[in-house]
C-alpha positions in Angstrom: -33.1 -36.9 3.4 -36.7 -36.7 2.3 -37.7 -33.9 0.1 -41.6 -32.8 0.1 -43.3 -29.7 -1.6 -46.1 -28.1 0.4 -47.8 -26.5 -3.0 -50.0 -23.3 -1.8 -52.5 -21.0 -3.5 -52.0 -18.1 -1.1 -55.4 -16.6 -2.1 -56.9 -19.7 -0.3 -54.8 -21.6 1.5 -54.0 -20.9 5.2 -50.3 -19.7 6.1 -48.0 -22.8 6.3 -46.7 -23.9 9.5 -43.6 -22.2 10.5 -43.8 -19.7 7.8 -42.7 -16.5 9.4 -39.8 -18.2 11.3 -38.6 -19.6 7.8 -38.8 -16.1 6.4 -37.0 -14.4 9.3 -34.2 -17.1 9.2 -33.8 -16.8 5.7 -33.5 -12.8 6.1 -36.1 -12.3 3.7 -37.6 -9.0 3.5 -41.3 -8.1 4.3 -42.8 -8.6 1.0 -42.7 -12.2 1.8 -45.0 -12.0 4.9 -47.9 -14.1 4.1 -50.6 -11.7 4.4 -48.8 -9.5 1.9 -48.3 -12.7 -0.7 -52.2 -13.2 0.0 -53.0 -9.5 -1.3 -50.5 -9.8 -4.2 -51.8 -13.2 -5.2 -55.5 -11.7 -5.3 -54.6 -9.0 -7.6 -52.2 -10.6 -9.9 -52.8 -11.4 -13.8 -51.8 -14.7 -13.4 -52.1 -17.5 -10.4 -49.4 -17.4 -8.0 -48.0 -20.8 -6.6 -45.8 -20.7 -3.6 -44.0 -24.0 -2.9 -42.6 -24.6 0.5 -39.5 -27.3 0.6 -39.4 -29.3 3.2 -36.8 -32.2 4.2 -37.9 -34.7 6.7 -40.8 -32.3 7.4 -38.6 -29.2 8.0 -38.9 -26.0 6.0 -35.8 -25.4 4.5 -36.8 -23.1 1.6 -39.3 -21.5 -0.8 -40.4 -20.9 -4.3 -42.6 -18.2 -5.5 -43.7 -18.6 -9.1 -46.5 -17.2 -11.4 -48.4 -19.6 -13.7 -48.3 -18.0 -17.2 -51.0 -20.1 -19.4 -51.5 -20.3 -23.0 -53.8 -17.3 -23.1 -51.9 -14.0 -21.7 -54.1 -12.0 -19.4 -54.4 -8.3 -20.1 -55.9 -6.0 -17.5 -57.8 -8.8 -15.6 -57.1 -10.5 -12.4 -55.8 -14.5 -12.3 -58.4 -17.0 -13.2 -59.6 -19.2 -10.4 -58.8 -22.2 -12.6 -55.2 -22.9 -14.2 -54.5 -23.1 -17.9 -53.9 -26.7 -18.8 -50.5 -25.5 -20.3 -48.0 -22.5 -20.1 -44.7 -21.7 -18.3 -43.8 -21.5 -14.6 -42.3 -17.9 -14.2 -40.1 -17.9 -10.9 -40.0 -14.3 -9.3 -40.4 -12.6 -6.1 -43.7 -11.1 -5.8 -44.1 -7.5 -6.2 -40.3 -6.8 -6.2 -37.7 -7.2 -9.1 -34.7 -6.6 -6.6 -35.2 -10.1 -5.0 -35.5 -13.6 -6.2 -38.3 -15.6 -6.0 -36.4 -18.4 -4.5 -34.5 -18.8 -1.3 -33.0 -21.1 1.5 -32.9 -20.9 5.3 -29.2 -20.9 6.3 -25.9 -21.4 4.2 -26.5 -24.4 2.3 -23.6 -26.2 0.2 -24.4 -25.6 -3.5 -25.0 -29.1 -4.6 -27.6 -29.3 -1.6 -29.4 -26.2 -3.1 -29.5 -27.7 -6.7 -30.9 -31.0 -5.3 -33.5 -28.8 -3.6 -34.3 -26.9 -6.8 -34.3 -30.5 -8.8 -36.7 -31.8 -6.6 -39.0 -28.4 -6.8 -38.8 -28.8 -10.3 -39.9 -32.7 -10.5 -42.6 -32.1 -8.0 -44.1 -29.2 -9.7 -44.0 -30.8 -13.0 -46.2 -33.5 -11.6 -48.5 -31.0 -9.9 -49.0 -29.1 -13.2 -49.4 -31.8 -15.5 -47.6 -32.1 -18.9 -48.7 -29.2 -20.5 -46.0 -27.3 -18.5 -43.2 -27.4 -20.6 -40.5 -24.8 -19.2 -39.7 -22.7 -16.4 -38.2 -19.3 -16.2 -35.9 -18.1 -13.3 -35.6 -14.3 -13.0 -32.9 -12.3 -11.5 -30.2 -14.8 -12.0 -27.0 -13.6 -10.7 -23.7 -14.3 -12.0 -22.5 -17.9 -10.7 -25.8 -19.0 -9.9 -26.7 -20.6 -13.3 -24.7 -23.5 -12.3 -27.1 -24.0 -9.5 -30.5 -24.3 -11.4 -31.6 -27.6 -12.6 -31.6 -28.3 -16.3 -29.1 -28.5 -19.2 -30.9 -27.1 -22.3 -31.3 -23.5 -21.3 -31.7 -19.9 -22.9 -30.2 -17.0 -20.9 -31.6 -13.6 -21.6 -29.6 -10.5 -20.0 -31.8 -8.4 -18.0 -31.3 -4.9 -16.0 -28.4 -4.9 -13.5 -29.3 -4.9 -10.2 -27.7 -1.7 -8.5 -26.3 -2.0 -4.6 -24.8 0.9 -2.9 -22.4 -0.2 0.1 -22.4 2.1 2.9 -19.4 2.0 5.1 -19.2 5.8 6.0 -20.1 7.6 9.3 -21.8 10.4 7.5 -22.8 11.7 4.1 -19.4 13.1 3.5 -17.7 9.7 2.7 -20.2 9.1 0.2 -19.9 12.4 -1.3 -16.1 12.1 -1.5 -16.4 8.9 -3.7 -18.8 10.7 -6.4 -17.5 13.0 -9.4 -17.4 16.6 -8.5 -20.4 17.6 -10.8 -22.5 15.1 -9.0 -21.5 15.7 -5.7 -21.9 19.6 -5.8 -25.6 19.3 -7.5 -26.7 16.8 -4.8 -25.3 19.1 -1.8 -26.9 22.2 -3.7 -30.1 20.7 -4.3 -30.2 19.1 -0.6 -29.5 22.8 0.9 -32.2 24.1 -1.1 -35.0 21.9 -0.4 -34.0 21.8 3.6 -34.4 25.7 3.5 -37.7 25.8 1.4 -40.3 26.7 3.8 -43.2 25.4 1.3 -41.5 21.9 1.4 -41.3 19.3 4.2 -39.3 16.2 4.3 -40.2 13.3 6.6 -38.0 10.1 6.9 -39.3 7.4 9.2 -41.7 4.4 9.6 -43.9 4.6 6.8 -47.0 4.4 8.8 -46.3 7.6 10.5 -45.5 9.5 7.2 -47.9 8.1 4.9 -51.6 6.7 4.3 -51.7 3.6 1.9 -54.2 5.2 0.0 -51.5 8.0 -0.9 -48.9 5.7 -1.4 -50.9 3.4 -3.7 -52.1 6.6 -5.9 -48.5 8.0 -6.4 -47.1 4.3 -6.8 -49.9 3.5 -9.5 -49.2 6.7 -11.5 -45.5 5.7 -11.5 -46.1 2.2 -12.5 -48.4 3.0 -15.2 -46.1 5.7 -16.7 -43.7 2.9 -17.3 -45.8 -0.2 -17.7 -45.3 -2.7 -20.7 -47.7 -1.9 -23.3 -47.9 -5.6 -24.8 -48.2 -7.2 -21.2 -49.2 -4.3 -18.7 -48.5 -5.4 -15.1 -51.2 -4.1 -12.7 -50.4 -1.7 -10.2 -50.0 -2.8 -6.4 -53.5 -2.6 -4.9 -54.5 -0.6 -2.4 -55.1 -3.8 0.2 -51.4 -4.6 -0.5 -50.4 -1.3 0.3 -52.6 -1.1 3.4 -50.6 -4.3 4.6 -47.2 -3.0 3.7 -47.0 0.6 5.0 -49.4 -0.3 8.0 -46.3 -2.7 9.4 -43.2 -2.2 11.2 -40.6 -2.9 8.1 -41.1 -0.4 6.0 -39.4 3.4 6.2 -40.6 6.1 4.0 -39.0 9.3 2.5 -42.0 11.7 2.1 -42.1 15.3 0.4 -45.1 17.6 1.2 -45.8 20.9 0.3 -47.4 23.5 2.6 -50.7 22.2 2.1 -49.5 18.7 3.1 -50.0 17.5 -0.5 -47.8 14.4 -1.1 -45.3 15.3 -3.7 -42.7 12.8 -3.5 -42.3 9.3 -1.8 -39.8 6.6 -1.3 -40.7 3.3 0.3 -37.9 1.2 1.8 -38.0 -2.5 2.8 -36.3 -2.4 6.1 -33.5 -5.1 6.8 -30.7 -5.6 9.3 -28.2 -5.4 6.6 -29.4 -4.7 3.3 -32.5 -2.6 3.2 -34.2 -2.8 -0.4 -35.7 0.0 -2.1 -39.1 -0.7 -3.1 -40.5 2.2 -5.4 -40.0 6.0 -5.9 -43.1 8.1 -6.9 -43.3 11.9 -7.3 -45.8 14.4 -8.6 -44.6 15.9 -11.9 -43.6 19.9 -12.1 -46.5 20.3 -14.4 -48.9 18.9 -11.7 -47.4 20.7 -8.9 -44.3 18.9 -7.6 -40.8 19.7 -7.5 -37.8 19.4 -9.9 -35.1 17.1 -8.8 -36.7 15.4 -5.7 -35.5 11.8 -7.5 -31.9 12.5 -6.5 -32.6 14.2 -3.4 -34.4 11.4 -2.2 -31.1 9.1 -2.6 -29.3 11.6 -0.2 -32.0 11.3 2.5 -31.9 7.3 1.9 -28.0 7.6 2.1 -27.9 9.8 5.4 -30.7 7.0 7.0 -29.0 3.9 6.2 -25.4 5.5 7.3 -27.2 6.7 10.6 -28.8 3.3 11.1 -25.7 1.0 10.7 -26.8 -0.5 7.4 -24.2 -2.5 5.3 -25.6 -0.9 2.4 -28.7 -0.4 0.2 -30.1 -2.4 -2.5 -31.0 0.4 -5.0 -33.1 -2.0 -7.6 -33.3 -2.0 -11.0 -33.6 0.6 -13.9 -32.3 4.0 -14.0 -28.9 2.1 -14.1 -26.7 5.2 -15.4 -28.0 7.4 -12.6 -27.6 4.8 -9.8 -24.0 4.1 -11.0 -23.1 7.8 -10.9 -24.3 7.7 -7.1 -21.6 5.1 -6.5 -23.6 2.0 -6.7 -22.4 -1.3 -7.9 -24.4 -2.7 -10.7 -24.5 -6.4 -10.6 -25.5 -8.4 -14.2 -28.7 -10.2 -14.1 -30.5 -12.7 -16.5 -33.6 -14.5 -17.1 -33.0 -18.0 -17.6 -35.5 -20.2 -19.3 -35.3 -24.0 -19.0 -37.7 -27.2 -20.7 -39.2 -28.8 -18.3 
């Protein structure tokens, strides 16, 4: 089969033919919708390169990467022109729980390897000789053998937490937790549910929260945990407007009696494994409530079980806490390979 690469800058290039069909066939979450890719790219600190892999003209996969130039950007948007040299950073846009490369259908490992080899060769020709290496992020066990390149450096990264939800109710989940965790979750869930000054909403995000509220709470959380050397910009309002306004995002929203948003979890819906995109909350010092973080997982599991989901991707960070909630921690690494 003949492989061709359709290399796109989502800021300027129109949505490629068949993109939504490809995304759906590959089981990818809403964050790969092209209008969201465009909003993300406009607010990114490095140019985004989206590549559609086509065999005999048929789209079979995609790769998204940031072009990390030789002059790192801090606190500024991506430049209109590419640097002459740098590193190709393959990662999912706006979400560390997903990979930056995927395929439509269950392709054989050797075929995946050949497609990615073709991707690396084609992108190297597109970018020029100054781009000397590629970093593959969120690499799971067993995947290094599928990635092209013999010389490589692997760096362990935070594990990915995944919680299977095979139960018919919350009691099934509680039964697998240690006694102290189980009792604290139940006690706080009852306390919050009985609190007349607190309302808890679970459902379509567009019905429970505005984009402005989601962006403000998300930004406050991002800025609290950002890397000081190379700080990532929070997701911008246009991105949250497109995300929250659609049909594929679920929210868990906590409000006080004045309807002030105190806590918010956004979940990317999926037929089998929804992805927890973000959590943010007002601090107790700022008028928020203690322990909403753990109560959010109670509401999340309750929703997933009722909806018949296979499980929840709880994401990265807070690994010890998520493990105590019954999640499996899947090892992850970043793999640097010379081009």
